[in-house]
N, C-alpha and C positions, 0 to 999 in steps of 0.2 A: 504493500500500500504506500509506504514511504517512497519507494522508487518511482511509482506512478505519479505521486505528487511532484517529485522533482522533475519528472519529464514534462508535466504540465507547466510548471514554473519556467523551465527552460524554453518551452515553446512560446509562452507568453512574452518573455523577454526578447526572444528572436523576432516575434511578430511586431513588438513595439519598435524595434530597431530597423524595420524594413524601409521606412521612408528615407533613411540615410543611404540606402544602397540601391534604390530604384528611382526611376524618373517620376515626375509629377503625374503624368497620364496614368501610369501603372498604379500609383497611390490612389488616384481617383477611382479606378476600377475596383481596387481592393475595398474601398469604402462602400461602393455599391454592393459588393459581395457580402460584406459584413451586415449591411442593412437587410439583405435578403435572408442571411443566416439568422438574424434576430427574429424575423417573422417566422422562419421555419422552426425555431426553438419553441415558439408558442404553438404552432401547428403540431409539432411533435408531441406535446403534452396531450392535446385533445385526440389526435389520431393514433399516435404511437402508444401512449401510456394508458389512455382511457378507452381506446378502441372504437371511437366514433368517427364516421365519415364527415368530411367538411370540404367544400369547394368555395368557401367564402373568404379565405384568407387574403386573396387579392383585393376584395372589396374593403376589408378592414384596413389593409395597407393603403388603399386610396383615401379612405376617410382620415387616417392618421396624417397623410401627406397634406391633404386639403386643410384640415383643422390647424396644423402647424403653419401652413402658408397664410391662412386667414388671420391667425393671431399675430404672426410677425408683421403682417400688413397693417395692423392697427397699432403697431408700436410695442407689442409685448416682446421682451427679450427672448432670444432663441432658447436659452437654458431654462426658461419658465414655460415657453410654448410647448416644448417636447413632453414634459410630464403631464401638463394640462391636457394635451391632445390624447396622450395615452390613457389617462383616467377617463376622459370623455368617451373614447371609443370602447373602453372596457365596460363602462356603464351601459352603453348602447348594446354591446354584445350580450351582456347579462339580461337585459330586457328582451332581446330576441330569443335567448336561450330558454326562457320560461315556456313559451308555446312550442318552439321548434323541437326541443328535446323530448317532448311527449310523443314524437313521431318515431316510426320504426326506421331502421337503417336506410332502406332504399328511399323512403320519403324524406328523410333528413338530408340525404345526399342531394335529392332534387331541389329541396327548399334552399339549401345553401348555394346550389348552382344558380337558382333564380336570383339570389342576392348578388352573386357575381355578375349576372347580366344586368340587373336593375340599377345598382349603385352608380356605375359610370353614366348611365342615361339620366339619372336624377341630377347628378352633378353638372351635366350638360344643359339641363332644362333652362329655358329663358327666364322663368320666374325667379330662379336663384342666381342669375348672372351677376347681380350687384355684389354678391358675396363670393361666388365661385368663379366668376369670370366667364361662365358659359362655355361654349366650345373653344374659346381662345385660351382659357386657363388663367393661371396666376403666376406672377414673377415674384421672387423674393431674393434678398441678399444673403450671401453666404456669410457665416460668422467670421469675424476677423480674428486672426491668430494673435495670441498674447505676445508681449514683447520678448519673452524668453524663447519663443520658437525661432530658430534660425531663419533669416530672411530668404535664403535660397530654397527653403522648404515651403514656407508660406502657409496659406489656408488649406491646401490639399492635405498636408501632413497633420494639421490641427484637426480637421474633420475626421481624418482616419483615426487619430488617437481617441477622439471623443467616441466614435462608433465602437472602437475596440474596447474601450473601458466599459461601455454599456453592455456589450456582448459578453465580456468576461464576467461582469457582475451578475448578469442574468444566469449564465452557465453555472457559476459557483453556488448561487442561491438555490437554483433548481436542483443541483446535485445534492445539496443538503436536505432539501425537501423530499426528494425521491428516496434518500437513504433512511428516512424516518417513517413515522406512522402514516403521514399523509401519502407518501409514496406507495405504501402498502395498500392503502385504500384505493388509490388510482388503479393499481394492478389488479386488485380484487374485482373492481367494477368491470375492468376489461375482460378478465378471465371468466367470471361467473357472477353476473349482477344479482341473480336471485340468492345465491349463497352469501354474497356480500351483504345484502339487505338483511338476511337472516342473522348475520353476526353483528348487526347494529350499524352498518354503514348507511349513511343517508345518500342513496345512489343518485337521486335527482340533483341534490345539492353539489355533489362531487362533479357531475357533468356540467352544471351551470358555472361553477367556479373555473373549471378547466376551459370552457368556451370563453369566459370573460378574460382569463389570463392569455388565451390565444389571441384575442382581440387586442389586448394591451401590448403584446409583443409585436403584432402586426403594425399597430399604430406607431410604435417606436421606430420600427424599421422604415415605415413610410415617411415619418417625419425626418429621419436622417437622409432618406432619399431626396426629399424636397429641398433640404438645406444644402445638400451636396450638388444637386443638379441646378438649383436656383429657379426651377420652373416646374409647374404641374399642369396637366391637362387631362381631360377624360380619356383621350386616346391612349394615354400611357398606362391605363389601368383596366384594360379590357378583360374579358372572361379568360382569354388565353393566359393571363398572368396567374390566375387562380389554378388553372390546370397545370401550368408549368411548376408552380410551387408544390403541388401534390406529387408530381413526377419527381421533383428534386428530393422530397422526403423519402419516397420509395427507393430511389436510386441510392441516396446517402445511407439510408438504414433507419427505419422507424424504431422508437423505443431504445435509442442509443444516444450517448452524449455528443459524439463527434459526427453523427449522421447529418444533422442540419448543416454543419460546416462543409462536409463533403458535397452534399446536395447543392448548396449555394454555389460552390466553386464549379460544379458540373454544369449547371444551367447558365452560368455566366461565361465560362471559357470554352466549353465544348461546342456551342453554336458558332462562336468566332473561329475556332479551329476548323469546323466543318465548312464554313464559308471560304476559308483559304484553300481547303482541299478541292471543293467543287462549288463554284458560284452558281451553277445551274440548279443544284438540288441539295442545299445545305441542310434543310430540315429532314430530308430523307436519311442523310447520314446520322443526324441527331437521333431520329426515331429508331434507326437500326441499332445504334449504340445503346439506347434504352432497352430494346428487346434483348440484346445480348446479355446485359447486366441482369435483367429480370430472370432470364432463364438460368444463367450460370451462378447468380448470387441472389436467391430469393429473399434473403434477409438484408439486402442492400450491401454496398461496398464496406460499410462499417462492420456488418455482421460477418462478411467474408474475411475481413482482416482479423477479427477476433478468432474466427475458426482456425485460420492459418497460424496465428500466434499460439493458440492452445496446442495445435498439432506439433509445432516446433518445440514448445516446452516439454511436451510428453516424450519427444524423441531425445532431447538433450538431457532430460532428467536422469540422473544415475539410478541404476537398478538397485533395489534394496538389498543390502547384504544379509545373507541367511544367518540366523542365530545359531548358537551352539546346539548340536544334536544331542539330546539326552536319551539314552537308551533305558528302557524300563527293564528291570531284572525280575525274573519270577521269584515270588516269595517262597 
């Protein structure tokens, strides 16, 4: 356990030092990846740990981006706009969870898919254009870097460090929760809701809190996206975003700590790589890559990595030495 902790600490230090080693454009892309990873951390709780389907994460991501942009537009500091938008979207998600989570799995999936379709259209509607900017969208300023940030790194590195700090904090807090009683409740609801209820677990409350937490993480990721890109529009948050996030979680590995990070990197960098390989059919290459991973690693890339690590440890583990042989003598 201590070795694993040191590995995580070393990985965090290396990640924090990345802006010193890469160009500003790469830092910008990494910030985008972290924003998506934060949204996937929340989706992982609801889908991976509680076992409920959801296609609404892109819609919550959009709401977080828009609320952050609107608050910054009226003069609210970005460091206050982010948590306010996260809490607002989490409250909205909780209100939605009360009726939605009464539905069965298939109807819940359809309902969240309907949200992913509807939210961008609502944001585009002309009656809300004084606040949302309609089809044009909203612009906002990127947070200025503090004076201690080297001038050659600028705001790209500052946004990256802010996003990384939020993501690491969420990951650590969630790991603590999952290791305790609440984590046991989440897994019990996923594995057998009837048995969990018989043992005193408030199943509906667990699902509602998980959906609200999922919305909170999506809003944080969306807010960071808006601050990093400095622009939001309905076209940026179509239903394809929700579908892609679910694909990312499946590819990365649901119900795992590193799965959201792997999935975020996959959906950000693999399409770009596929476009360099073939400009005619990049999404065909992306889709084929997803199929290969699903067939070869049903538990996602994180699950495949854990299985390989366990197999390696079992091979390198020394065989137990036989104890002394004691012969029994007849009396």
